[in-house]
N, C-alpha and C positions, 0 to 999 in steps of 0.2 A: 863267446862273448862278441858283440857286435860293437864295431867302433866307426862313429860318424864324425863328421866335422861340418863347422860352419864356416862361411866365407862370406865377406862383405867387401864390396868394392875391390875383389880380386886378391884379398889378403885373407889368409886362414886366422880365424878368431878362436875357435873353441873346438876341443875334442870333446865328444861325449860317448861313454863307453856304457853299454847296457848288458846286463844278464837278465834272465827271466826274474831274478829276485832283487836285483839293485841297479843303480846307475851311478856315474860319476861325471863330473864336468870338470875339464882342465882348460885353463887359459893357455893358448898356444904361445902368447908372447912371454909369460912369466913361469909357465909350468906350475902354478899354483892351483889348487882344487877351488871351484867356486862353489858357493852355498846355493842349493836349488831355489831356495826364497828369493836370493838375489837375481838368479837367472830369470826367474819368472817376470821380473821387472821388464827384460828384453823380450822374452817369449811367454806372454800370458797364456796360461793353459798348458805349460810344459808338464808340470807335476802330475796333472790328471792323465796326460798321455804316457808319461814314463812309468807311472805306477801301474798302467795297465798293457804294458808293452807286449806281453804275450798274446794279446789279441790281435797283433798285426803281423804281417809279413813285412820284410825289410822295405819293400817299396811303398807299402801303405804307411808304413811309420815314418818314411821320409816325405810322403805326400802330406800327412797330418802335421808334421813338424814345419814344413813349409809354409802351412796357411797361418802360422803364428806371429810371423813378422816377415813381410815380404821384402824387406831390405836385406835379408840374409838368404843365402843358398845353402842347403843342407846336402851333404855328399856322403856315399858309403865309401868308408876307407878299407875295412876288412871284416871278416867274420860273419856270424850270423847268430840267431838265437835258437 
């Protein structure tokens, strides 16, 4: 499993966990799972990238996700695909 996080203005906002078959998005503030469709409002194109995650290395994935909303920084927390 690969765990990434988003950071905005120095604050951790989301944890995103990926496996080759699935992904989950967790709010850092509440611990609640976030629906992918709702996440798309902040990161347009996320679902397309997340559903083809096996096509990317970790660094390529972070690079692609970083392009979706420049107000957020994506960082590698742990693991890999």
